[in-house]
TORLO-355424 format. One record per atom (N, C-alpha, C, CB): x negated, y, z. Coordinates in nm, 2 decimals, padded with zeros to 4 digits. Each point is the difference from the previous one (the first is absolute). Glycine has a CB too. Example, Ala and Ser with C-alpha at 12.3 -4.5 7.8 and 13.67 -1.06 7.14 Angstrom:
BEGIN
<x: -01.32, y: -00.57, z: 00.78>
<x: 00.09, y: 00.12, z: 00.00>
<x: -00.09, y: 00.12, z: 00.00>
<x: 00.19, y: -00.12, z: 00.12>
<x: -00.15, y: 00.23, z: -00.19>
<x: -00.09, y: 00.11, z: 00.00>
<x: 00.08, y: 00.11, z: 00.08>
<x: -00.12, y: -00.06, z: -00.22>
END
This chain:
BEGIN
<x: -01.00, y: -00.82, z: 00.15>
<x: -00.08, y: 00.08, z: -00.07>
<x: -00.06, y: -00.10, z: -00.02>
<x: 00.00, y: 00.20, z: 00.07>
<x: -00.02, y: -00.34, z: -00.02>
<x: -00.11, y: -00.10, z: -00.06>
<x: 00.08, y: -00.09, z: -00.09>
<x: -00.18, y: 00.00, z: 00.20>
<x: 00.28, y: 00.07, z: -00.22>
<x: 00.11, y: -00.13, z: -00.17>
<x: -00.01, y: 00.11, z: -00.07>
<x: 00.24, y: -00.20, z: 00.07>
<x: -00.22, y: 00.36, z: -00.01>
<x: 00.02, y: 00.06, z: -00.15>
<x: -00.17, y: -00.02, z: -00.03>
<x: 00.24, y: 00.23, z: 00.03>
<x: -00.32, y: -00.22, z: 00.00>
<x: -00.17, y: 00.04, z: -00.04>
<x: -00.02, y: -00.09, z: -00.11>
<x: -00.11, y: 00.07, z: 00.25>
<x: 00.12, y: -00.21, z: -00.14>
<x: 00.04, y: -00.12, z: -00.08>
<x: 00.08, y: -00.01, z: -00.14>
<x: 00.00, y: -00.05, z: 00.23>
<x: 00.04, y: 00.14, z: -00.29>
<x: 00.12, y: 00.01, z: -00.13>
<x: -00.02, y: 00.11, z: -00.05>
<x: 00.20, y: -00.12, z: 00.08>
<x: -00.37, y: 00.16, z: -00.05>
<x: -00.01, y: 00.11, z: -00.06>
<x: 00.03, y: 00.11, z: -00.01>
<x: -00.01, y: -00.12, z: -00.04>
<x: 00.08, y: 00.18, z: 00.17>
<x: 00.07, y: 00.13, z: 00.02>
<x: -00.13, y: 00.12, z: 00.04>
<x: 00.26, y: -00.14, z: 00.11>
<x: -00.23, y: 00.19, z: -00.10>
<x: -00.12, y: 00.16, z: -00.01>
<x: 00.06, y: 00.08, z: 00.12>
<x: -00.05, y: 00.04, z: -00.30>
<x: 00.11, y: -00.03, z: 00.44>
<x: 00.07, y: 00.07, z: 00.09>
<x: -00.10, y: 00.20, z: -00.02>
<x: 00.07, y: -00.31, z: 00.20>
<x: 00.06, y: 00.35, z: -00.14>
<x: -00.03, y: 00.15, z: -00.01>
<x: 00.07, y: 00.02, z: 00.07>
<x: -00.07, y: 00.07, z: -00.17>
<x: 00.02, y: -00.02, z: 00.29>
<x: 00.09, y: 00.06, z: 00.15>
<x: -00.02, y: 00.12, z: -00.04>
<x: -00.03, y: -00.14, z: 00.22>
<x: 00.19, y: 00.17, z: -00.20>
<x: 00.09, y: 00.13, z: -00.04>
<x: 00.03, y: 00.06, z: 00.15>
<x: 00.13, y: -00.10, z: -00.25>
<x: -00.11, y: 00.18, z: 00.23>
<x: 00.02, y: 00.08, z: 00.14>
<x: 00.02, y: 00.18, z: -00.01>
<x: -00.17, y: -00.21, z: 00.09>
<x: 00.18, y: 00.23, z: 00.04>
<x: 00.08, y: 00.17, z: 00.07>
<x: -00.16, y: 00.06, z: -00.07>
<x: 00.19, y: -00.02, z: 00.32>
<x: -00.27, y: 00.08, z: -00.35>
<x: -00.11, y: 00.00, z: -00.01>
<x: -00.14, y: -00.03, z: -00.04>
<x: 00.15, y: 00.04, z: 00.07>
<x: -00.25, y: -00.03, z: -00.13>
<x: -00.10, y: -00.04, z: -00.02>
<x: -00.08, y: -00.02, z: 00.13>
<x: 00.03, y: 00.10, z: -00.22>
<x: -00.15, y: -00.24, z: 00.18>
<x: 00.00, y: -00.01, z: 00.18>
<x: -00.11, y: -00.10, z: 00.00>
<x: 00.27, y: 00.03, z: 00.10>
<x: -00.19, y: -00.01, z: 00.04>
<x: 00.10, y: -00.13, z: 00.07>
<x: 00.02, y: 00.00, z: 00.11>
<x: -00.07, y: -00.13, z: -00.10>
<x: 00.17, y: 00.02, z: 00.14>
<x: 00.16, y: 00.02, z: 00.10>
<x: -00.10, y: -00.14, z: 00.07>
<x: 00.33, y: 00.11, z: -00.18>
<x: -00.28, y: -00.10, z: 00.31>
<x: -00.06, y: -00.04, z: 00.11>
<x: 00.11, y: -00.13, z: -00.01>
<x: -00.12, y: 00.24, z: 00.16>
<x: 00.11, y: -00.41, z: -00.16>
<x: 00.13, y: -00.05, z: -00.01>
<x: -00.11, y: -00.12, z: 00.11>
<x: 00.18, y: 00.08, z: -00.30>
<x: -00.06, y: -00.12, z: 00.34>
<x: -00.09, y: -00.15, z: 00.20>
<x: -00.06, y: -00.05, z: -00.09>
<x: 00.17, y: -00.11, z: 00.22>
<x: -00.23, y: 00.08, z: -00.29>
<x: -00.11, y: -00.04, z: -00.03>
<x: -00.15, y: 00.03, z: -00.04>
<x: 00.18, y: -00.08, z: -00.01>
<x: -00.16, y: 00.28, z: 00.05>
<x: -00.11, y: 00.06, z: -00.03>
<x: 00.04, y: 00.12, z: -00.12>
<x: -00.15, y: -00.24, z: 00.08>
<x: 00.11, y: 00.27, z: -00.14>
<x: 00.06, y: 00.12, z: -00.08>
<x: -00.07, y: -00.07, z: -00.16>
<x: -00.01, y: 00.25, z: 00.23>
<x: 00.10, y: -00.20, z: -00.31>
<x: 00.06, y: -00.08, z: -00.13>
<x: -00.04, y: 00.12, z: -00.11>
<x: 00.24, y: -00.17, z: 00.13>
<x: -00.32, y: 00.17, z: -00.21>
<x: -00.04, y: 00.11, z: -00.09>
<x: 00.13, y: -00.06, z: -00.07>
<x: -00.31, y: 00.07, z: -00.02>
<x: 00.36, y: 00.11, z: -00.03>
<x: 00.11, y: 00.04, z: -00.07>
<x: -00.07, y: 00.08, z: -00.13>
<x: 00.18, y: 00.01, z: 00.23>
<x: -00.14, y: -00.08, z: -00.36>
<x: -00.05, y: 00.00, z: -00.12>
<x: 00.10, y: 00.07, z: -00.13>
<x: -00.12, y: -00.22, z: 00.11>
<x: 00.23, y: 00.29, z: -00.01>
<x: 00.08, y: 00.02, z: -00.15>
<x: 00.11, y: 00.09, z: 00.19>
<x: -00.02, y: -00.33, z: -00.33>
<x: 00.11, y: 00.51, z: 00.24>
<x: 00.00, y: -00.03, z: 00.10>
<x: 00.24, y: 00.04, z: -00.08>
<x: -00.38, y: 00.06, z: 00.24>
<x: 00.49, y: -00.13, z: -00.16>
<x: 00.13, y: -00.02, z: -00.07>
<x: 00.00, y: 00.13, z: -00.06>
<x: 00.13, y: -00.17, z: 00.15>
<x: -00.17, y: 00.29, z: -00.12>
<x: 00.08, y: 00.06, z: -00.01>
<x: -00.03, y: 00.14, z: -00.18>
<x: 00.03, y: -00.10, z: 00.32>
<x: -00.22, y: -00.03, z: -00.28>
<x: 00.01, y: 00.03, z: -00.19>
<x: -00.06, y: -00.09, z: -00.08>
<x: -00.02, y: 00.22, z: 00.01>
<x: 00.07, y: -00.33, z: 00.01>
<x: 00.03, y: -00.08, z: -00.03>
<x: 00.09, y: -00.16, z: -00.05>
<x: -00.13, y: 00.19, z: 00.08>
<x: 00.21, y: -00.13, z: -00.16>
<x: 00.16, y: -00.03, z: 00.06>
<x: -00.01, y: -00.17, z: -00.06>
<x: 00.17, y: 00.31, z: -00.04>
<x: -00.09, y: -00.35, z: 00.11>
<x: 00.04, y: -00.15, z: 00.04>
<x: -00.08, y: -00.08, z: -00.18>
<x: 00.32, y: 00.06, z: 00.22>
<x: -00.28, y: 00.00, z: -00.37>
<x: 00.03, y: -00.07, z: -00.10>
<x: -00.12, y: 00.00, z: -00.06>
<x: 00.22, y: 00.03, z: 00.00>
<x: -00.35, y: 00.02, z: 00.07>
<x: -00.17, y: -00.08, z: -00.04>
<x: 00.00, y: -00.11, z: 00.08>
<x: -00.16, y: 00.21, z: -00.03>
<x: 00.29, y: -00.28, z: 00.09>
<x: -00.08, y: -00.10, z: 00.06>
<x: 00.13, y: -00.12, z: -00.06>
<x: -00.17, y: 00.14, z: 00.25>
<x: 00.11, y: -00.29, z: -00.24>
<x: 00.04, y: -00.07, z: -00.06>
<x: 00.15, y: -00.07, z: 00.16>
<x: -00.28, y: -00.01, z: -00.23>
<x: 00.25, y: 00.02, z: 00.30>
<x: 00.03, y: -00.01, z: 00.11>
<x: -00.06, y: 00.07, z: 00.09>
<x: 00.07, y: -00.18, z: -00.06>
<x: 00.13, y: 00.19, z: 00.20>
<x: -00.09, y: 00.02, z: 00.10>
<x: -00.02, y: -00.02, z: 00.16>
<x: 00.00, y: 00.11, z: -00.19>
<x: -00.05, y: -00.16, z: 00.29>
<x: 00.02, y: -00.13, z: 00.06>
<x: -00.01, y: 00.14, z: 00.20>
<x: -00.17, y: -00.31, z: -00.26>
<x: 00.26, y: 00.30, z: 00.36>
<x: 00.03, y: 00.09, z: 00.06>
<x: -00.05, y: -00.05, z: 00.15>
<x: 00.18, y: 00.07, z: -00.18>
<x: -00.29, y: -00.10, z: 00.18>
<x: -00.05, y: -00.01, z: 00.16>
<x: 00.07, y: -00.01, z: 00.13>
<x: -00.13, y: 00.11, z: -00.10>
<x: 00.17, y: -00.20, z: 00.20>
<x: 00.03, y: 00.06, z: 00.04>
<x: -00.09, y: 00.10, z: 00.12>
<x: 00.18, y: -00.16, z: -00.12>
<x: -00.16, y: 00.18, z: 00.27>
<x: -00.06, y: 00.07, z: 00.11>
<x: 00.10, y: 00.11, z: -00.01>
<x: -00.27, y: -00.07, z: -00.02>
<x: 00.31, y: 00.10, z: 00.18>
<x: 00.09, y: 00.00, z: 00.08>
<x: 00.01, y: 00.17, z: 00.00>
<x: -00.05, y: -00.24, z: 00.13>
<x: -00.06, y: 00.33, z: -00.07>
<x: -00.03, y: 00.11, z: -00.02>
<x: -00.04, y: 00.03, z: -00.18>
<x: -00.06, y: -00.01, z: 00.29>
<x: 00.02, y: -00.09, z: -00.35>
<x: 00.02, y: 00.05, z: -00.19>
<x: 00.14, y: 00.02, z: -00.03>
<x: -00.19, y: -00.14, z: -00.10>
<x: 00.25, y: 00.11, z: 00.14>
<x: 00.09, y: -00.06, z: -00.11>
<x: 00.14, y: 00.13, z: 00.07>
<x: -00.11, y: -00.37, z: -00.04>
<x: 00.10, y: 00.38, z: 00.18>
<x: 00.06, y: 00.11, z: 00.05>
<x: -00.01, y: 00.10, z: -00.07>
<x: -00.03, y: -00.08, z: 00.17>
<x: -00.18, y: 00.18, z: -00.18>
<x: 00.02, y: 00.09, z: -00.02>
<x: 00.00, y: 00.01, z: -00.17>
<x: -00.09, y: 00.06, z: 00.26>
<x: 00.15, y: -00.20, z: -00.32>
<x: -00.03, y: -00.01, z: -00.19>
<x: 00.12, y: 00.04, z: 00.02>
<x: -00.16, y: -00.18, z: -00.14>
<x: 00.30, y: 00.15, z: 00.21>
<x: 00.18, y: 00.03, z: -00.02>
<x: -00.03, y: 00.14, z: 00.01>
<x: 00.16, y: -00.21, z: 00.13>
<x: -00.19, y: 00.25, z: -00.05>
<x: -00.02, y: 00.19, z: -00.04>
<x: -00.08, y: 00.05, z: -00.05>
<x: 00.05, y: 00.04, z: 00.13>
<x: -00.14, y: -00.05, z: -00.18>
<x: -00.02, y: 00.00, z: -00.17>
<x: 00.07, y: -00.04, z: -00.14>
<x: -00.16, y: -00.03, z: 00.11>
<x: 00.25, y: 00.18, z: -00.19>
<x: 00.09, y: -00.02, z: -00.10>
<x: -00.09, y: -00.02, z: -00.12>
<x: 00.20, y: 00.13, z: 00.10>
<x: -00.39, y: -00.18, z: -00.12>
<x: -00.03, y: -00.01, z: -00.14>
<x: -00.01, y: -00.13, z: 00.02>
<x: -00.11, y: 00.21, z: -00.10>
<x: 00.08, y: -00.24, z: 00.20>
<x: -00.04, y: -00.23, z: 00.08>
<x: 00.18, y: -00.02, z: -00.08>
<x: -00.18, y: -00.04, z: 00.41>
<x: 00.29, y: 00.10, z: -00.33>
<x: 00.10, y: -00.04, z: -00.01>
<x: 00.01, y: 00.06, z: -00.15>
<x: 00.08, y: -00.02, z: 00.25>
<x: -00.09, y: 00.09, z: -00.40>
<x: 00.02, y: 00.01, z: -00.09>
<x: -00.08, y: -00.11, z: -00.08>
<x: 00.06, y: 00.23, z: 00.05>
<x: -00.19, y: -00.29, z: -00.04>
<x: -00.10, y: -00.09, z: 00.03>
<x: 00.06, y: -00.08, z: -00.03>
<x: -00.12, y: 00.08, z: 00.14>
<x: 00.19, y: -00.24, z: -00.07>
<x: 00.05, y: -00.04, z: -00.01>
<x: 00.16, y: 00.04, z: -00.12>
<x: -00.19, y: -00.05, z: 00.24>
<x: 00.28, y: 00.12, z: -00.23>
<x: 00.11, y: 00.06, z: -00.08>
<x: -00.04, y: -00.03, z: -00.14>
<x: 00.06, y: 00.19, z: 00.16>
<x: -00.23, y: -00.13, z: -00.17>
<x: -00.05, y: -00.02, z: -00.12>
<x: 00.01, y: -00.12, z: -00.08>
<x: -00.12, y: 00.15, z: 00.09>
<x: 00.05, y: -00.24, z: -00.01>
<x: 00.03, y: -00.10, z: 00.00>
<x: 00.06, y: -00.06, z: -00.06>
<x: -00.05, y: 00.04, z: 00.11>
<x: 00.14, y: -00.03, z: -00.02>
<x: 00.13, y: -00.09, z: -00.05>
<x: 00.05, y: 00.04, z: -00.12>
<x: 00.06, y: -00.03, z: 00.21>
<x: -00.06, y: 00.11, z: -00.23>
<x: 00.09, y: 00.07, z: -00.09>
<x: -00.01, y: -00.02, z: -00.16>
<x: 00.00, y: 00.15, z: 00.20>
<x: -00.18, y: -00.21, z: -00.20>
<x: -00.08, y: -00.06, z: -00.09>
<x: 00.01, y: -00.13, z: -00.03>
<x: -00.13, y: 00.16, z: 00.05>
<x: 00.20, y: -00.23, z: 00.02>
<x: -00.05, y: -00.14, z: -00.01>
<x: -00.10, y: -00.07, z: 00.06>
<x: 00.06, y: 00.04, z: -00.16>
<x: -00.15, y: 00.05, z: 00.20>
<x: -00.09, y: -00.06, z: 00.10>
<x: -00.02, y: -00.14, z: 00.12>
<x: 00.02, y: 00.23, z: -00.07>
<x: -00.09, y: -00.30, z: 00.08>
<x: -00.01, y: -00.07, z: 00.10>
<x: -00.02, y: 00.05, z: 00.18>
<x: -00.10, y: -00.12, z: -00.23>
<x: 00.18, y: 00.07, z: 00.28>
<x: -00.02, y: 00.05, z: 00.18>
<x: -00.05, y: -00.04, z: 00.09>
<x: 00.13, y: 00.05, z: -00.02>
<x: -00.19, y: -00.09, z: 00.14>
<x: 00.02, y: -00.11, z: 00.03>
<x: -00.05, y: 00.12, z: 00.16>
<x: -00.04, y: -00.27, z: -00.25>
<x: 00.06, y: 00.17, z: 00.37>
<x: -00.04, y: 00.08, z: 00.16>
<x: 00.04, y: -00.10, z: 00.01>
<x: 00.03, y: 00.24, z: 00.09>
<x: -00.08, y: -00.22, z: 00.05>
<x: 00.00, y: -00.11, z: 00.16>
<x: 00.01, y: 00.16, z: 00.10>
<x: -00.23, y: -00.31, z: -00.06>
<x: 00.25, y: 00.17, z: 00.15>
<x: 00.04, y: 00.15, z: 00.16>
<x: 00.08, y: -00.03, z: 00.00>
<x: -00.07, y: 00.21, z: 00.01>
<x: 00.01, y: -00.07, z: 00.01>
<x: 00.05, y: 00.16, z: 00.06>
<x: 00.00, y: 00.03, z: -00.17>
<x: -00.13, y: 00.10, z: 00.30>
<x: 00.08, y: -00.09, z: -00.34>
<x: -00.02, y: 00.05, z: -00.18>
<x: 00.15, y: 00.00, z: -00.08>
<x: -00.28, y: -00.13, z: -00.03>
<x: 00.39, y: -00.05, z: 00.09>
<x: 00.11, y: 00.09, z: -00.04>
<x: 00.11, y: 00.03, z: 00.07>
<x: -00.07, y: -00.05, z: -00.16>
<x: 00.01, y: 00.11, z: 00.22>
<x: 00.08, y: 00.14, z: 00.10>
<x: -00.01, y: 00.05, z: -00.09>
<x: -00.04, y: 00.04, z: 00.23>
<x: 00.00, y: 00.00, z: -00.32>
<x: -00.11, y: 00.15, z: -00.12>
<x: 00.07, y: -00.05, z: -00.12>
<x: -00.30, y: 00.03, z: 00.08>
<x: 00.36, y: -00.12, z: -00.14>
<x: 00.07, y: -00.03, z: -00.10>
<x: 00.13, y: 00.03, z: 00.03>
<x: -00.15, y: -00.14, z: -00.06>
<x: 00.17, y: 00.12, z: 00.25>
<x: 00.16, y: 00.04, z: -00.01>
<x: 00.03, y: 00.12, z: 00.01>
<x: 00.07, y: -00.19, z: 00.09>
<x: -00.14, y: 00.29, z: -00.06>
<x: -00.04, y: 00.13, z: 00.07>
<x: 00.03, y: 00.05, z: -00.20>
<x: -00.24, y: -00.03, z: 00.32>
<x: 00.13, y: -00.03, z: -00.39>
<x: 00.04, y: 00.01, z: -00.12>
<x: 00.20, y: 00.00, z: -00.10>
<x: -00.29, y: -00.11, z: 00.07>
<x: 00.21, y: 00.16, z: -00.14>
<x: 00.14, y: -00.01, z: -00.08>
<x: 00.05, y: -00.09, z: -00.15>
<x: -00.03, y: 00.22, z: 00.11>
<x: -00.04, y: -00.33, z: -00.07>
<x: 00.01, y: -00.10, z: -00.10>
<x: 00.13, y: -00.08, z: 00.04>
<x: -00.27, y: -00.01, z: -00.04>
<x: 00.35, y: 00.02, z: -00.02>
<x: 00.14, y: -00.10, z: 00.01>
<x: -00.01, y: -00.13, z: -00.10>
<x: 00.15, y: 00.21, z: 00.06>
<x: -00.10, y: -00.27, z: -00.03>
<x: 00.08, y: -00.13, z: -00.13>
<x: -00.10, y: -00.12, z: 00.08>
<x: 00.05, y: 00.15, z: -00.35>
<x: -00.16, y: -00.16, z: 00.50>
<x: -00.06, y: -00.08, z: -00.09>
<x: -00.03, y: -00.07, z: 00.20>
<x: -00.11, y: 00.15, z: -00.35>
<x: 00.14, y: -00.28, z: 00.33>
<x: -00.07, y: 00.00, z: 00.14>
<x: -00.08, y: -00.05, z: 00.10>
<x: 00.12, y: 00.06, z: -00.06>
<x: -00.11, y: 00.04, z: 00.16>
<x: -00.13, y: -00.05, z: 00.10>
<x: -00.03, y: -00.11, z: 00.13>
<x: 00.00, y: 00.22, z: -00.08>
<x: -00.10, y: -00.24, z: 00.09>
<x: 00.01, y: -00.12, z: 00.08>
<x: 00.06, y: 00.03, z: 00.16>
<x: -00.21, y: -00.10, z: -00.15>
<x: 00.30, y: 00.06, z: 00.19>
<x: 00.04, y: -00.02, z: 00.15>
<x: -00.02, y: 00.03, z: 00.08>
<x: 00.02, y: -00.09, z: -00.04>
<x: -00.01, y: 00.22, z: 00.14>
<x: -00.06, y: 00.02, z: 00.07>
<x: -00.05, y: -00.14, z: 00.16>
<x: 00.10, y: 00.26, z: -00.14>
<x: 00.03, y: -00.31, z: 00.11>
<x: 00.04, y: -00.14, z: 00.08>
<x: -00.10, y: -00.07, z: -00.04>
<x: 00.24, y: -00.01, z: 00.02>
<x: -00.27, y: -00.03, z: -00.15>
<x: -00.08, y: -00.17, z: -00.08>
<x: -00.12, y: 00.05, z: 00.04>
<x: 00.12, y: -00.10, z: -00.24>
<x: -00.20, y: 00.09, z: 00.31>
<x: -00.14, y: 00.12, z: -00.01>
<x: -00.09, y: -00.07, z: -00.08>
<x: -00.01, y: 00.13, z: 00.23>
<x: -00.06, y: -00.27, z: -00.23>
<x: -00.08, y: -00.04, z: -00.11>
<x: 00.09, y: 00.00, z: -00.13>
<x: -00.15, y: -00.14, z: 00.15>
<x: 00.33, y: 00.16, z: -00.15>
<x: 00.02, y: -00.03, z: -00.19>
<x: -00.03, y: 00.04, z: -00.06>
<x: 00.12, y: -00.06, z: -00.01>
<x: -00.14, y: 00.07, z: -00.14>
<x: -00.02, y: 00.00, z: -00.08>
<x: 00.02, y: 00.09, z: -00.12>
<x: 00.01, y: -00.16, z: 00.12>
<x: 00.08, y: 00.25, z: -00.13>
<x: 00.13, y: 00.03, z: -00.09>
<x: -00.07, y: 00.06, z: -00.16>
<x: 00.19, y: 00.09, z: 00.25>
<x: -00.16, y: -00.12, z: -00.28>
<x: -00.08, y: 00.08, z: -00.19>
<x: 00.11, y: -00.02, z: -00.05>
<x: -00.26, y: -00.08, z: -00.08>
<x: 00.29, y: 00.20, z: 00.01>
<x: 00.14, y: 00.08, z: -00.01>
<x: -00.03, y: 00.07, z: -00.15>
<x: 00.06, y: 00.06, z: 00.29>
<x: -00.11, y: -00.07, z: -00.37>
<x: 00.09, y: 00.03, z: -00.19>
<x: -00.20, y: 00.08, z: 00.07>
<x: 00.46, y: 00.09, z: -00.15>
<x: -00.50, y: -00.14, z: 00.14>
<x: -00.18, y: 00.11, z: 00.04>
<x: -00.03, y: 00.06, z: 00.14>
<x: 00.02, y: 00.12, z: -00.25>
<x: 00.09, y: -00.18, z: 00.31>
<x: -00.06, y: 00.09, z: 00.18>
<x: -00.01, y: -00.15, z: 00.08>
<x: 00.18, y: 00.29, z: 00.03>
<x: -00.34, y: -00.25, z: -00.01>
<x: -00.03, y: -00.16, z: 00.13>
<x: 00.00, y: 00.03, z: 00.09>
<x: -00.12, y: -00.13, z: -00.08>
<x: 00.16, y: 00.15, z: 00.17>
<x: -00.06, y: 00.02, z: 00.17>
<x: -00.03, y: -00.18, z: 00.04>
<x: 00.20, y: 00.26, z: 00.10>
<x: -00.14, y: -00.23, z: 00.04>
<x: -00.07, y: -00.06, z: 00.12>
<x: 00.00, y: 00.09, z: 00.12>
<x: -00.16, y: -00.13, z: -00.16>
<x: 00.20, y: 00.15, z: 00.30>
<x: 00.01, y: 00.05, z: 00.11>
<x: -00.10, y: -00.05, z: 00.12>
<x: 00.22, y: 00.05, z: -00.10>
<x: -00.32, y: -00.18, z: 00.04>
<x: -00.10, y: -00.10, z: 00.07>
<x: -00.08, y: 00.02, z: 00.00>
<x: 00.06, y: -00.11, z: -00.02>
<x: -00.17, y: 00.11, z: 00.07>
<x: -00.13, y: -00.03, z: -00.14>
<x: 00.06, y: -00.16, z: -00.03>
<x: -00.29, y: 00.17, z: 00.10>
<x: 00.26, y: -00.26, z: 00.09>
<x: 00.04, y: -00.10, z: -00.04>
<x: 00.09, y: -00.09, z: -00.15>
<x: -00.05, y: 00.10, z: 00.24>
<x: 00.07, y: -00.03, z: -00.34>
<x: 00.08, y: -00.02, z: -00.14>
<x: -00.13, y: 00.05, z: -00.08>
<x: 00.30, y: 00.05, z: 00.05>
<x: -00.38, y: 00.00, z: -00.02>
<x: -00.03, y: 00.02, z: -00.11>
<x: -00.12, y: -00.03, z: -00.13>
<x: 00.14, y: 00.11, z: 00.16>
<x: -00.12, y: -00.23, z: -00.18>
<x: -00.05, y: -00.14, z: -00.06>
<x: 00.12, y: 00.01, z: -00.13>
<x: -00.10, y: -00.18, z: 00.27>
<x: 00.20, y: 00.18, z: -00.16>
<x: 00.12, y: -00.03, z: -00.09>
<x: 00.01, y: 00.16, z: -00.12>
<x: 00.17, y: -00.20, z: 00.24>
<x: -00.21, y: 00.34, z: -00.23>
<x: 00.01, y: 00.07, z: 00.00>
<x: -00.12, y: 00.08, z: -00.07>
<x: 00.17, y: -00.07, z: 00.17>
<x: -00.21, y: -00.03, z: -00.18>
<x: -00.15, y: 00.07, z: -00.09>
<x: 00.06, y: -00.16, z: -00.17>
<x: -00.35, y: 00.10, z: 00.32>
<x: 00.39, y: -00.15, z: -00.30>
<x: 00.08, y: -00.06, z: -00.10>
<x: 00.02, y: 00.07, z: 00.01>
<x: 00.04, y: -00.15, z: -00.04>
<x: 00.11, y: 00.13, z: 00.10>
<x: 00.07, y: 00.13, z: -00.15>
<x: -00.02, y: 00.11, z: 00.01>
<x: 00.16, y: -00.09, z: -00.04>
<x: -00.20, y: 00.16, z: 00.03>
<x: -00.11, y: 00.10, z: -00.03>
<x: -00.06, y: 00.03, z: -00.09>
<x: -00.03, y: -00.04, z: 00.14>
<x: -00.08, y: -00.03, z: -00.23>
<x: -00.03, y: -00.07, z: -00.06>
<x: 00.09, y: 00.02, z: -00.11>
<x: -00.11, y: -00.13, z: 00.17>
<x: 00.23, y: 00.02, z: -00.18>
<x: 00.11, y: -00.06, z: -00.06>
<x: 00.04, y: 00.15, z: -00.05>
<x: 00.07, y: -00.24, z: 00.17>
<x: -00.06, y: 00.36, z: -00.07>
<x: 00.06, y: 00.10, z: -00.04>
<x: -00.07, y: 00.08, z: -00.07>
<x: 00.13, y: -00.02, z: 00.16>
<x: -00.26, y: 00.01, z: -00.13>
<x: -00.04, y: 00.12, z: -00.05>
<x: -00.07, y: -00.14, z: -00.20>
<x: -00.09, y: 00.25, z: 00.36>
<x: 00.07, y: -00.32, z: -00.40>
<x: -00.02, y: -00.08, z: -00.04>
<x: 00.16, y: 00.01, z: -00.11>
<x: -00.21, y: -00.12, z: 00.23>
<x: 00.31, y: 00.17, z: -00.16>
<x: 00.13, y: 00.08, z: -00.12>
<x: -00.06, y: 00.07, z: -00.08>
<x: 00.18, y: 00.04, z: 00.15>
<x: -00.24, y: 00.02, z: -00.07>
<x: -00.05, y: 00.21, z: 00.01>
<x: 00.15, y: 00.02, z: -00.04>
<x: -00.31, y: 00.08, z: -00.11>
<x: 00.42, y: -00.02, z: 00.04>
<x: 00.12, y: 00.07, z: 00.06>
<x: 00.09, y: -00.04, z: 00.06>
<x: -00.03, y: 00.09, z: -00.13>
<x: 00.14, y: -00.10, z: 00.14>
<x: 00.11, y: -00.05, z: 00.09>
<x: 00.15, y: 00.10, z: -00.09>
<x: -00.20, y: -00.04, z: 00.30>
<x: 00.18, y: 00.06, z: -00.42>
<x: 00.15, y: -00.01, z: -00.05>
<x: 00.09, y: -00.01, z: 00.08>
<x: -00.06, y: -00.08, z: -00.15>
<x: 00.05, y: 00.00, z: 00.24>
<x: 00.12, y: -00.02, z: 00.06>
<x: 00.09, y: 00.01, z: 00.05>
<x: -00.08, y: -00.03, z: -00.02>
<x: 00.07, y: 00.15, z: 00.06>
<x: 00.02, y: 00.10, z: 00.16>
<x: 00.14, y: 00.07, z: -00.14>
<x: -00.35, y: 00.11, z: 00.23>
<x: 00.40, y: -00.17, z: -00.17>
<x: 00.15, y: 00.15, z: 00.02>
<x: 00.03, y: 00.08, z: -00.05>
<x: -00.02, y: 00.02, z: 00.13>
<x: -00.02, y: 00.01, z: 00.07>
<x: 00.05, y: 00.17, z: 00.09>
<x: -00.11, y: 00.08, z: -00.09>
<x: 00.07, y: -00.06, z: 00.31>
<x: -00.19, y: 00.08, z: -00.40>
<x: -00.06, y: 00.02, z: 00.08>
<x: 00.04, y: 00.18, z: -00.07>
<x: -00.19, y: -00.27, z: 00.08>
<x: 00.25, y: 00.29, z: -00.16>
<x: 00.02, y: 00.15, z: 00.00>
<x: 00.13, y: 00.12, z: 00.10>
<x: -00.09, y: -00.11, z: -00.25>
<x: 00.02, y: 00.03, z: 00.40>
<x: 00.08, y: -00.02, z: 00.08>
<x: -00.07, y: 00.07, z: 00.08>
<x: 00.12, y: -00.19, z: -00.04>
<x: -00.30, y: 00.21, z: 00.04>
<x: -00.13, y: -00.01, z: 00.05>
<x: -00.06, y: 00.14, z: -00.04>
<x: -00.01, y: -00.26, z: -00.02>
<x: 00.00, y: 00.38, z: 00.17>
<x: -00.04, y: 00.12, z: -00.13>
<x: -00.11, y: -00.05, z: 00.01>
<x: 00.12, y: 00.22, z: 00.00>
<x: -00.22, y: -00.16, z: -00.10>
<x: -00.11, y: -00.01, z: -00.04>
<x: -00.04, y: 00.03, z: -00.08>
<x: 00.00, y: -00.09, z: 00.09>
END
């Protein structure tokens, strides 16, 4: 987050409902709901980790649709920790995600940047900023297979 703020990014927290959600470090304000704010309104999507949050989001079709839509529109997508599992639960295809057994390895493939463990966040930040700077990732070959 600090790296993105240093690059003049303006984060908007999107969740299932407006108001706030309980995170591991306290309440997090939700600026927009994914049901009423399509991902095409954003320059990039970042999926945070957290076991309870991701297990819940995997059951929300609108959350999955939000990611699929961002992918179809060639937007940069980043995920850390359990957030990578939400990408695995989505219908995105044709890109590599960070392998489950290489926890600090950052994988950047056609604008999708992932890492399984926070130990790799520094490298992740660098790769995600580069993906955002490219704006769109037109080299996604299989986007027609992704429902959105």
